[in-house]
DRENVODREN-126593 format. One line per field, with one value per residue: residue in one letter; x negated, y, z negated of N, C-alpha, C in turn; residue number from 0. Coordinates in steps of 0.2 Angstrom, whole numbers, plus 5000, padded with zeros to 4 digits. Layout:
! residues N
res <- (A | ...)
n.u <- (X | ...)
n.v <- (Y | ...)
n.w <- (Z | ...)
ca.u <- (X | ...)
ca.v <- (Y | ...)
ca.w <- (Z | ...)
c.u <- (X | ...)
c.v <- (Y | ...)
c.w <- (Z | ...)
n <- (NUM | ...)
//
This chain:
! residues 189
res <- (M | F | K | R | I | P | N | I | L | T | M | T | R | F | F | L | I | P | C | I | I | M | F | I | I | Q | G | N | Y | V | G | A | I | L | I | L | A | I | S | G | I | T | D | V | L | D | G | F | I | A | R | R | F | N | L | V | T | D | F | G | K | L | A | D | P | L | A | D | K | A | T | Q | L | A | I | L | I | T | L | S | I | Q | T | I | I | P | L | W | I | L | L | I | V | V | L | K | E | F | M | L | I | A | G | A | S | F | L | Y | G | K | E | L | I | V | S | S | K | W | Y | G | K | L | T | T | V | L | F | Y | V | A | I | V | F | S | L | V | I | R | Y | W | N | A | I | I | V | S | K | F | N | V | T | K | L | P | F | F | D | T | Y | I | Y | Y | L | A | I | L | V | A | I | F | S | L | L | M | Y | I | K | T | F | Y | L | Q | G | Y | L | K | K | K | S)
n.u <- (4949 | 4955 | 4949 | 4957 | 4970 | 4975 | 4977 | 4986 | 4997 | 5000 | 5003 | 5015 | 5024 | 5027 | 5034 | 5046 | 5053 | 5064 | 5073 | 5077 | 5083 | 5093 | 5101 | 5106 | 5113 | 5123 | 5130 | 5126 | 5120 | 5114 | 5106 | 5097 | 5091 | 5084 | 5075 | 5068 | 5062 | 5054 | 5046 | 5040 | 5033 | 5024 | 5016 | 5011 | 5003 | 4994 | 4986 | 4981 | 4974 | 4965 | 4957 | 4953 | 4946 | 4936 | 4940 | 4943 | 4946 | 4943 | 4953 | 4963 | 4964 | 4970 | 4981 | 4989 | 4995 | 5002 | 5011 | 5019 | 5024 | 5030 | 5040 | 5047 | 5051 | 5059 | 5069 | 5075 | 5079 | 5089 | 5098 | 5101 | 5108 | 5118 | 5125 | 5123 | 5113 | 5109 | 5105 | 5095 | 5086 | 5079 | 5073 | 5064 | 5056 | 5051 | 5044 | 5034 | 5027 | 5023 | 5014 | 5004 | 5000 | 4995 | 4984 | 4977 | 4973 | 4965 | 4955 | 4951 | 4945 | 4933 | 4927 | 4931 | 4939 | 4955 | 4962 | 4975 | 4981 | 4984 | 4995 | 5001 | 5005 | 5014 | 5024 | 5029 | 5034 | 5044 | 5053 | 5056 | 5063 | 5074 | 5080 | 5083 | 5092 | 5102 | 5107 | 5111 | 5121 | 5130 | 5134 | 5140 | 5150 | 5158 | 5160 | 5160 | 5168 | 5181 | 5183 | 5183 | 5190 | 5183 | 5175 | 5169 | 5152 | 5143 | 5135 | 5121 | 5109 | 5104 | 5098 | 5086 | 5080 | 5078 | 5068 | 5058 | 5056 | 5050 | 5039 | 5033 | 5030 | 5021 | 5011 | 5007 | 5001 | 4991 | 4983 | 4979 | 4972 | 4961 | 4954 | 4951 | 4942 | 4932 | 4927 | 4931 | 4942 | 4938 | 4933 | 4920 | 4906)
n.v <- (5051 | 5047 | 5035 | 5027 | 5026 | 5014 | 5005 | 5013 | 5013 | 4999 | 4998 | 5006 | 4998 | 4988 | 4997 | 5000 | 4988 | 4987 | 4997 | 4991 | 4979 | 4985 | 4991 | 4980 | 4973 | 4982 | 4981 | 4989 | 4987 | 4993 | 5003 | 4994 | 4988 | 4999 | 5003 | 4992 | 4992 | 5003 | 4998 | 4988 | 4996 | 5002 | 4991 | 4987 | 4999 | 5000 | 4989 | 4992 | 5004 | 5001 | 4991 | 4998 | 5009 | 5004 | 5001 | 4990 | 4981 | 4970 | 4971 | 4975 | 4964 | 4955 | 4961 | 4965 | 4953 | 4949 | 4959 | 4957 | 4944 | 4947 | 4956 | 4948 | 4937 | 4943 | 4948 | 4937 | 4930 | 4939 | 4938 | 4925 | 4925 | 4933 | 4925 | 4925 | 4918 | 4900 | 4892 | 4882 | 4886 | 4897 | 4889 | 4881 | 4890 | 4896 | 4886 | 4883 | 4895 | 4895 | 4885 | 4890 | 4901 | 4895 | 4888 | 4898 | 4905 | 4896 | 4895 | 4908 | 4908 | 4902 | 4912 | 4915 | 4924 | 4923 | 4926 | 4931 | 4921 | 4919 | 4911 | 4911 | 4925 | 4924 | 4916 | 4925 | 4936 | 4929 | 4926 | 4939 | 4943 | 4934 | 4938 | 4951 | 4949 | 4942 | 4952 | 4961 | 4953 | 4952 | 4965 | 4968 | 4959 | 4963 | 4977 | 4983 | 4974 | 4976 | 4990 | 4991 | 4981 | 4969 | 4954 | 4943 | 4940 | 4924 | 4915 | 4914 | 4916 | 4907 | 4897 | 4904 | 4905 | 4891 | 4889 | 4897 | 4891 | 4879 | 4884 | 4889 | 4877 | 4871 | 4881 | 4881 | 4868 | 4870 | 4879 | 4871 | 4861 | 4869 | 4873 | 4861 | 4856 | 4865 | 4861 | 4864 | 4857 | 4844 | 4830 | 4829 | 4819)
n.w <- (4968 | 4980 | 4982 | 4974 | 4980 | 4987 | 4976 | 4969 | 4977 | 4977 | 4964 | 4963 | 4970 | 4960 | 4951 | 4959 | 4958 | 4948 | 4953 | 4965 | 4960 | 4952 | 4962 | 4969 | 4959 | 4957 | 4969 | 4979 | 4993 | 5004 | 4998 | 4991 | 5001 | 5007 | 4997 | 4996 | 5009 | 5008 | 4998 | 5006 | 5015 | 5007 | 5004 | 5016 | 5019 | 5008 | 5010 | 5023 | 5021 | 5011 | 5018 | 5030 | 5025 | 5018 | 5004 | 4997 | 4982 | 4968 | 4959 | 4967 | 4975 | 4967 | 4961 | 4973 | 4979 | 4967 | 4966 | 4977 | 4973 | 4961 | 4965 | 4975 | 4967 | 4957 | 4964 | 4970 | 4958 | 4954 | 4965 | 4964 | 4951 | 4955 | 4963 | 4976 | 4983 | 4982 | 4966 | 4967 | 4977 | 4971 | 4961 | 4967 | 4973 | 4961 | 4955 | 4965 | 4965 | 4951 | 4952 | 4961 | 4954 | 4942 | 4948 | 4953 | 4942 | 4936 | 4945 | 4944 | 4932 | 4935 | 4941 | 4954 | 4965 | 4971 | 4986 | 4997 | 5011 | 5029 | 5030 | 5017 | 5018 | 5028 | 5022 | 5012 | 5021 | 5027 | 5017 | 5013 | 5025 | 5024 | 5012 | 5016 | 5026 | 5018 | 5011 | 5021 | 5027 | 5016 | 5014 | 5026 | 5026 | 5015 | 5016 | 5029 | 5036 | 5030 | 5032 | 5046 | 5052 | 5058 | 5063 | 5050 | 5046 | 5047 | 5034 | 5038 | 5033 | 5024 | 5032 | 5035 | 5023 | 5021 | 5031 | 5026 | 5014 | 5018 | 5025 | 5013 | 5006 | 5015 | 5014 | 5001 | 5001 | 5010 | 5003 | 4992 | 4999 | 5005 | 4993 | 4988 | 4998 | 4996 | 4985 | 4973 | 4967 | 4966 | 4957 | 4945 | 4946)
ca.u <- (4956 | 4956 | 4948 | 4963 | 4976 | 4978 | 4979 | 4992 | 5002 | 5001 | 5007 | 5021 | 5028 | 5030 | 5039 | 5051 | 5057 | 5070 | 5078 | 5080 | 5088 | 5099 | 5106 | 5109 | 5118 | 5129 | 5133 | 5123 | 5115 | 5110 | 5101 | 5092 | 5087 | 5080 | 5070 | 5064 | 5059 | 5049 | 5041 | 5036 | 5029 | 5018 | 5012 | 5007 | 4999 | 4989 | 4981 | 4978 | 4970 | 4959 | 4952 | 4950 | 4941 | 4932 | 4941 | 4945 | 4943 | 4945 | 4960 | 4968 | 4965 | 4974 | 4987 | 4993 | 4999 | 5006 | 5016 | 5023 | 5027 | 5035 | 5046 | 5051 | 5055 | 5064 | 5075 | 5078 | 5082 | 5095 | 5102 | 5104 | 5113 | 5124 | 5128 | 5122 | 5109 | 5110 | 5100 | 5090 | 5081 | 5075 | 5069 | 5059 | 5051 | 5048 | 5039 | 5028 | 5023 | 5020 | 5008 | 4999 | 4997 | 4991 | 4978 | 4973 | 4970 | 4960 | 4949 | 4948 | 4940 | 4927 | 4924 | 4933 | 4945 | 4959 | 4965 | 4980 | 4979 | 4990 | 5001 | 5004 | 5008 | 5020 | 5029 | 5031 | 5038 | 5050 | 5057 | 5059 | 5068 | 5079 | 5083 | 5086 | 5098 | 5107 | 5110 | 5115 | 5128 | 5135 | 5136 | 5144 | 5157 | 5161 | 5161 | 5161 | 5174 | 5187 | 5184 | 5183 | 5193 | 5179 | 5174 | 5164 | 5146 | 5142 | 5129 | 5115 | 5103 | 5102 | 5093 | 5080 | 5078 | 5075 | 5062 | 5054 | 5054 | 5046 | 5032 | 5030 | 5027 | 5015 | 5006 | 5004 | 4997 | 4985 | 4979 | 4976 | 4967 | 4956 | 4950 | 4948 | 4937 | 4927 | 4924 | 4934 | 4947 | 4935 | 4931 | 4913 | 4904)
ca.v <- (5050 | 5044 | 5028 | 5023 | 5026 | 5008 | 5002 | 5017 | 5011 | 4993 | 4998 | 5008 | 4992 | 4986 | 5002 | 5000 | 4982 | 4989 | 5000 | 4986 | 4975 | 4989 | 4992 | 4973 | 4972 | 4987 | 4980 | 4994 | 4983 | 4997 | 5006 | 4989 | 4987 | 5005 | 5003 | 4986 | 4994 | 5008 | 4994 | 4985 | 5001 | 5003 | 4985 | 4988 | 5005 | 4999 | 4984 | 4995 | 5009 | 4997 | 4988 | 5004 | 5014 | 5000 | 5002 | 4984 | 4980 | 4964 | 4972 | 4975 | 4957 | 4951 | 4965 | 4965 | 4947 | 4949 | 4964 | 4953 | 4939 | 4949 | 4958 | 4942 | 4933 | 4947 | 4949 | 4930 | 4929 | 4943 | 4935 | 4919 | 4927 | 4936 | 4919 | 4926 | 4912 | 4894 | 4891 | 4877 | 4890 | 4900 | 4884 | 4879 | 4896 | 4897 | 4880 | 4884 | 4901 | 4893 | 4881 | 4894 | 4905 | 4891 | 4886 | 4904 | 4907 | 4891 | 4897 | 4915 | 4906 | 4900 | 4918 | 4915 | 4928 | 4920 | 4931 | 4928 | 4919 | 4921 | 4906 | 4914 | 4931 | 4922 | 4914 | 4931 | 4939 | 4925 | 4927 | 4945 | 4943 | 4930 | 4943 | 4957 | 4946 | 4941 | 4959 | 4964 | 4949 | 4954 | 4972 | 4968 | 4956 | 4967 | 4984 | 4984 | 4970 | 4979 | 4996 | 4991 | 4975 | 4965 | 4947 | 4942 | 4936 | 4918 | 4915 | 4911 | 4918 | 4901 | 4894 | 4907 | 4902 | 4884 | 4890 | 4900 | 4886 | 4874 | 4887 | 4890 | 4871 | 4871 | 4886 | 4878 | 4862 | 4873 | 4882 | 4865 | 4858 | 4874 | 4873 | 4854 | 4856 | 4869 | 4858 | 4867 | 4853 | 4838 | 4827 | 4829 | 4812)
ca.w <- (4968 | 4987 | 4981 | 4970 | 4983 | 4988 | 4970 | 4967 | 4981 | 4975 | 4957 | 4965 | 4971 | 4953 | 4948 | 4963 | 4957 | 4944 | 4957 | 4969 | 4956 | 4950 | 4968 | 4971 | 4954 | 4959 | 4976 | 4984 | 4997 | 5008 | 4994 | 4990 | 5008 | 5008 | 4992 | 4998 | 5015 | 5005 | 4995 | 5011 | 5018 | 5003 | 5005 | 5023 | 5019 | 5004 | 5013 | 5029 | 5019 | 5008 | 5023 | 5035 | 5022 | 5013 | 4997 | 4994 | 4975 | 4965 | 4956 | 4973 | 4978 | 4962 | 4960 | 4979 | 4979 | 4961 | 4967 | 4981 | 4970 | 4956 | 4969 | 4978 | 4962 | 4954 | 4969 | 4971 | 4952 | 4954 | 4970 | 4961 | 4946 | 4958 | 4967 | 4983 | 4985 | 4977 | 4961 | 4969 | 4981 | 4966 | 4957 | 4972 | 4973 | 4955 | 4954 | 4969 | 4962 | 4945 | 4954 | 4964 | 4948 | 4938 | 4952 | 4954 | 4935 | 4935 | 4949 | 4942 | 4926 | 4938 | 4944 | 4961 | 4966 | 4976 | 4990 | 5001 | 5018 | 5033 | 5028 | 5011 | 5020 | 5032 | 5017 | 5010 | 5026 | 5028 | 5011 | 5013 | 5030 | 5022 | 5007 | 5019 | 5029 | 5013 | 5009 | 5026 | 5027 | 5010 | 5015 | 5032 | 5024 | 5009 | 5017 | 5036 | 5038 | 5028 | 5035 | 5054 | 5054 | 5062 | 5060 | 5045 | 5048 | 5044 | 5030 | 5042 | 5029 | 5021 | 5036 | 5035 | 5016 | 5022 | 5034 | 5021 | 5009 | 5022 | 5025 | 5006 | 5004 | 5019 | 5011 | 4994 | 5003 | 5013 | 4997 | 4988 | 5004 | 5005 | 4987 | 4987 | 5002 | 4994 | 4979 | 4966 | 4964 | 4965 | 4950 | 4944 | 4945)
c.u <- (4958 | 4955 | 4953 | 4969 | 4979 | 4980 | 4985 | 4998 | 5005 | 5006 | 5014 | 5026 | 5031 | 5035 | 5046 | 5056 | 5064 | 5075 | 5081 | 5085 | 5094 | 5104 | 5109 | 5115 | 5125 | 5132 | 5131 | 5118 | 5111 | 5105 | 5095 | 5088 | 5082 | 5074 | 5065 | 5060 | 5053 | 5043 | 5037 | 5031 | 5023 | 5013 | 5008 | 5001 | 4993 | 4983 | 4977 | 4972 | 4964 | 4954 | 4949 | 4945 | 4936 | 4933 | 4944 | 4942 | 4946 | 4952 | 4965 | 4969 | 4970 | 4981 | 4992 | 4998 | 5004 | 5012 | 5021 | 5027 | 5032 | 5041 | 5050 | 5055 | 5060 | 5070 | 5079 | 5082 | 5089 | 5100 | 5105 | 5109 | 5119 | 5128 | 5127 | 5117 | 5110 | 5104 | 5094 | 5084 | 5076 | 5071 | 5063 | 5053 | 5047 | 5042 | 5033 | 5024 | 5020 | 5013 | 5003 | 4996 | 4993 | 4984 | 4974 | 4970 | 4964 | 4954 | 4946 | 4943 | 4934 | 4924 | 4925 | 4939 | 4949 | 4963 | 4970 | 4978 | 4985 | 4996 | 5005 | 5008 | 5015 | 5026 | 5033 | 5036 | 5044 | 5055 | 5060 | 5064 | 5074 | 5083 | 5086 | 5093 | 5104 | 5111 | 5114 | 5122 | 5133 | 5138 | 5141 | 5151 | 5161 | 5164 | 5164 | 5168 | 5181 | 5188 | 5186 | 5187 | 5190 | 5178 | 5168 | 5158 | 5146 | 5136 | 5123 | 5109 | 5100 | 5097 | 5086 | 5077 | 5075 | 5069 | 5057 | 5051 | 5049 | 5039 | 5029 | 5027 | 5020 | 5009 | 5003 | 4999 | 4990 | 4980 | 4975 | 4971 | 4961 | 4951 | 4948 | 4942 | 4931 | 4924 | 4927 | 4939 | 4944 | 4933 | 4923 | 4911 | 4899)
c.v <- (5046 | 5036 | 5024 | 5023 | 5019 | 5004 | 5006 | 5014 | 5004 | 4993 | 5001 | 5003 | 4989 | 4990 | 5002 | 4994 | 4984 | 4992 | 4995 | 4982 | 4979 | 4990 | 4985 | 4972 | 4976 | 4986 | 4985 | 4991 | 4987 | 5001 | 5001 | 4988 | 4993 | 5005 | 4997 | 4988 | 4999 | 5003 | 4990 | 4989 | 5002 | 4997 | 4985 | 4993 | 5003 | 4994 | 4988 | 5000 | 5006 | 4994 | 4994 | 5008 | 5010 | 5001 | 4996 | 4982 | 4973 | 4965 | 4972 | 4968 | 4953 | 4955 | 4965 | 4959 | 4946 | 4953 | 4960 | 4948 | 4941 | 4952 | 4953 | 4939 | 4937 | 4948 | 4942 | 4928 | 4933 | 4940 | 4929 | 4920 | 4929 | 4931 | 4921 | 4921 | 4906 | 4894 | 4887 | 4881 | 4893 | 4895 | 4882 | 4884 | 4897 | 4892 | 4881 | 4890 | 4899 | 4889 | 4885 | 4899 | 4901 | 4889 | 4893 | 4906 | 4902 | 4893 | 4904 | 4913 | 4904 | 4906 | 4918 | 4919 | 4925 | 4926 | 4927 | 4926 | 4920 | 4917 | 4909 | 4921 | 4929 | 4920 | 4920 | 4935 | 4935 | 4926 | 4934 | 4946 | 4939 | 4935 | 4948 | 4954 | 4944 | 4947 | 4962 | 4960 | 4951 | 4961 | 4972 | 4965 | 4959 | 4974 | 4985 | 4980 | 4974 | 4986 | 4996 | 4985 | 4971 | 4958 | 4947 | 4938 | 4929 | 4919 | 4911 | 4912 | 4912 | 4897 | 4897 | 4905 | 4895 | 4885 | 4892 | 4895 | 4881 | 4877 | 4888 | 4883 | 4870 | 4875 | 4883 | 4872 | 4865 | 4876 | 4876 | 4862 | 4863 | 4873 | 4866 | 4854 | 4860 | 4867 | 4860 | 4862 | 4846 | 4836 | 4827 | 4821 | 4811)
c.w <- (4975 | 4986 | 4978 | 4974 | 4985 | 4982 | 4967 | 4971 | 4979 | 4968 | 4958 | 4966 | 4965 | 4950 | 4953 | 4962 | 4953 | 4948 | 4962 | 4966 | 4954 | 4956 | 4969 | 4966 | 4955 | 4965 | 4981 | 4988 | 5002 | 5004 | 4992 | 4996 | 5009 | 5004 | 4994 | 5004 | 5012 | 5002 | 5000 | 5014 | 5014 | 5003 | 5011 | 5022 | 5014 | 5007 | 5019 | 5026 | 5015 | 5013 | 5028 | 5032 | 5017 | 5006 | 4994 | 4987 | 4973 | 4962 | 4961 | 4975 | 4973 | 4962 | 4967 | 4979 | 4973 | 4962 | 4972 | 4978 | 4965 | 4960 | 4971 | 4972 | 4958 | 4958 | 4969 | 4964 | 4952 | 4959 | 4968 | 4956 | 4949 | 4963 | 4974 | 4986 | 4980 | 4972 | 4963 | 4973 | 4976 | 4963 | 4961 | 4972 | 4967 | 4953 | 4959 | 4967 | 4956 | 4947 | 4956 | 4958 | 4944 | 4941 | 4952 | 4947 | 4934 | 4939 | 4947 | 4936 | 4929 | 4942 | 4951 | 4961 | 4972 | 4980 | 4995 | 5008 | 5022 | 5032 | 5022 | 5013 | 5024 | 5028 | 5015 | 5014 | 5027 | 5023 | 5011 | 5019 | 5028 | 5017 | 5011 | 5023 | 5024 | 5011 | 5014 | 5027 | 5022 | 5011 | 5021 | 5030 | 5019 | 5012 | 5025 | 5039 | 5036 | 5031 | 5043 | 5056 | 5059 | 5059 | 5055 | 5048 | 5044 | 5039 | 5033 | 5038 | 5026 | 5025 | 5036 | 5028 | 5017 | 5026 | 5030 | 5016 | 5012 | 5023 | 5019 | 5004 | 5008 | 5016 | 5005 | 4996 | 5006 | 5008 | 4993 | 4993 | 5004 | 4999 | 4985 | 4992 | 5000 | 4987 | 4973 | 4963 | 4963 | 4959 | 4951 | 4943 | 4940)
n <- (0 | 1 | 2 | 3 | 4 | 5 | 6 | 7 | 8 | 9 | 10 | 11 | 12 | 13 | 14 | 15 | 16 | 17 | 18 | 19 | 20 | 21 | 22 | 23 | 24 | 25 | 26 | 27 | 28 | 29 | 30 | 31 | 32 | 33 | 34 | 35 | 36 | 37 | 38 | 39 | 40 | 41 | 42 | 43 | 44 | 45 | 46 | 47 | 48 | 49 | 50 | 51 | 52 | 53 | 54 | 55 | 56 | 57 | 58 | 59 | 60 | 61 | 62 | 63 | 64 | 65 | 66 | 67 | 68 | 69 | 70 | 71 | 72 | 73 | 74 | 75 | 76 | 77 | 78 | 79 | 80 | 81 | 82 | 83 | 84 | 85 | 86 | 87 | 88 | 89 | 90 | 91 | 92 | 93 | 94 | 95 | 96 | 97 | 98 | 99 | 100 | 101 | 102 | 103 | 104 | 105 | 106 | 107 | 108 | 109 | 110 | 111 | 112 | 113 | 114 | 115 | 116 | 117 | 118 | 119 | 120 | 121 | 122 | 123 | 124 | 125 | 126 | 127 | 128 | 129 | 130 | 131 | 132 | 133 | 134 | 135 | 136 | 137 | 138 | 139 | 140 | 141 | 142 | 143 | 144 | 145 | 146 | 147 | 148 | 149 | 150 | 151 | 152 | 153 | 154 | 155 | 156 | 157 | 158 | 159 | 160 | 161 | 162 | 163 | 164 | 165 | 166 | 167 | 168 | 169 | 170 | 171 | 172 | 173 | 174 | 175 | 176 | 177 | 178 | 179 | 180 | 181 | 182 | 183 | 184 | 185 | 186 | 187 | 188)
//
């Protein structure tokens, strides 16, 4: 049973996605942030436990980044539908993820497991930071302003999305470069 704990934690993140989405749709931004925080904690724990106790598996190498991508995309889709973020941010992220998934599938067919790198993790962290700030700003402007008659917060979360998109593009280019240099993307003569 202990050997499966990292994978159970990873799978838990998939089950938390509908809760986060439901809270965002209901305007319960605090609830969404709390569930997102729990999801983030399980993400950190699964990786720590897997590495610390030598429980890294091929399933975990695939499922962990997929849980990140599924959570991130589901939230961004919801934020876009709720008009909290512009549609173009979602479209850029979907295009980048499609390219990464297509590339990873191609490499998986060559029996190569693609694991995430620091730049991919940085991209994920930046998107989560942007998402949290989007929720905090909406909560502040919708609830706190009316209760305590304080100034509304500006929508500075957009700039964090810009940074996350730039790092995402850098990340995509780095993955392409890495696999090109390893010979996986070169044409056969």
